[in-house]
C-alpha positions in Angstrom: -112.6 -5.3 -177.8 -109.7 -5.3 -175.7 -109.7 -4.6 -171.8 -106.7 -4.1 -169.3 -104.8 -7.0 -167.5 -106.5 -5.0 -164.7 -109.9 -4.1 -165.6 -110.2 -8.1 -166.5 -108.6 -9.6 -162.8 -111.0 -7.9 -160.7 -113.4 -10.4 -162.0 -111.4 -12.8 -161.1 -110.9 -11.9 -157.5 -114.9 -10.4 -157.2 -117.6 -12.2 -155.5 -120.8 -12.6 -156.9 -122.2 -12.1 -153.3 -121.1 -9.1 -153.0 -122.5 -7.7 -156.5 -125.8 -9.2 -156.2 -127.6 -7.0 -153.7 -126.8 -4.4 -156.2 -128.6 -6.2 -158.8 -132.0 -6.7 -157.2 -131.8 -3.5 -155.7 -130.9 -1.4 -159.8 -133.8 -3.9 -160.6 -136.4 -3.7 -157.7 -135.4 0.8 -158.0 -136.8 0.4 -161.5 -139.8 -1.7 -160.4 -139.1 -4.9 -161.3 -138.9 -7.7 -158.9 -136.5 -10.3 -157.5 -138.5 -12.9 -159.3 -138.2 -11.5 -162.5 -134.0 -10.9 -161.8 -134.1 -14.4 -160.8 -135.8 -15.6 -164.1 -133.0 -13.9 -166.2 -129.9 -15.3 -163.6 -131.4 -18.6 -164.6 -132.2 -17.7 -168.3 -128.1 -16.8 -168.4 -126.4 -19.3 -165.9 -128.5 -22.3 -165.5 -128.7 -20.8 -161.5 -132.0 -21.9 -159.8 -132.8 -19.0 -156.6 -131.4 -22.1 -154.1 -128.0 -22.5 -156.1 -127.7 -18.8 -156.2 -127.8 -18.7 -152.9 -125.8 -21.4 -152.4 -122.5 -20.1 -154.2 -123.1 -16.0 -152.4 -123.5 -18.2 -149.3 -120.0 -19.8 -150.1 -118.6 -16.7 -151.1 -117.7 -17.5 -154.8 -115.6 -15.3 -157.1 -117.4 -14.2 -160.7 -114.1 -16.4 -162.3 -116.0 -19.3 -159.8 -119.4 -18.8 -160.5 -118.9 -18.9 -164.4 -117.1 -22.1 -164.3 -120.4 -23.5 -162.4 -123.0 -22.3 -165.0 -124.2 -23.4 -167.9 -123.7 -20.8 -169.9 -127.2 -20.3 -172.5 -126.8 -21.3 -176.0 -127.8 -18.0 -177.1 -125.9 -15.8 -174.8 -123.8 -14.9 -177.7 -127.3 -12.8 -178.8 -126.3 -10.6 -175.8 -124.8 -7.2 -178.0 -124.6 -3.8 -176.4 -122.6 -1.0 -174.4 -122.1 -1.5 -171.1 -119.5 0.2 -168.8 -118.2 1.4 -171.9 -117.6 -1.9 -173.5 -119.2 -3.3 -176.4 -119.9 -6.6 -175.1 -119.8 -8.5 -178.1 -116.3 -7.2 -178.5 -114.8 -8.2 -175.9 -111.9 -10.9 -175.6 -111.6 -12.4 -172.1 -114.2 -15.1 -171.5 -114.5 -14.1 -167.9 -115.0 -10.5 -168.4 -117.6 -11.0 -171.1 -119.7 -12.9 -169.2 -120.1 -10.8 -166.4 -120.9 -8.2 -168.6 -123.4 -10.5 -170.2 -124.8 -10.5 -167.1 -124.6 -6.9 -166.3 -126.0 -6.2 -169.6 -129.4 -8.1 -168.5 -129.7 -6.9 -165.4 -129.5 -3.4 -166.9 -132.1 -4.4 -169.8 -134.7 -5.8 -166.9 -134.3 -2.7 -165.5 -134.5 -0.3 -168.6 -138.3 -2.2 -169.1 -136.9 -4.1 -172.2 -139.8 -7.1 -172.5 -138.3 -10.6 -170.6 -138.8 -12.6 -174.0 -136.4 -9.7 -176.0 -133.7 -10.1 -173.0 -134.2 -14.3 -173.3 -132.8 -14.2 -176.3 
């Protein structure tokens, strides 16, 4: 799925630290825990809580965040629609990776079983 250059560019400049609190808030509002969120993020990226806190303190962009990440070998199995985009059809790798993360946070917040989230 083709996205606009403006859509892709916003992820190049957006920082992980600016979005991370919203992820925490979203899952906690839906009765999930920060520990569960951390487990999902670590599955996708390989980053534990200490590393996530370092990246947030460093104020890295999503571009840098995913450059440093080791994406799980099953990340390509993440499918579905998030923010109006079919994740598996996104062409831009950075946009796709950010949407993978968004999709996992959504699945967690919506009560999907952890073994289904972490394919």
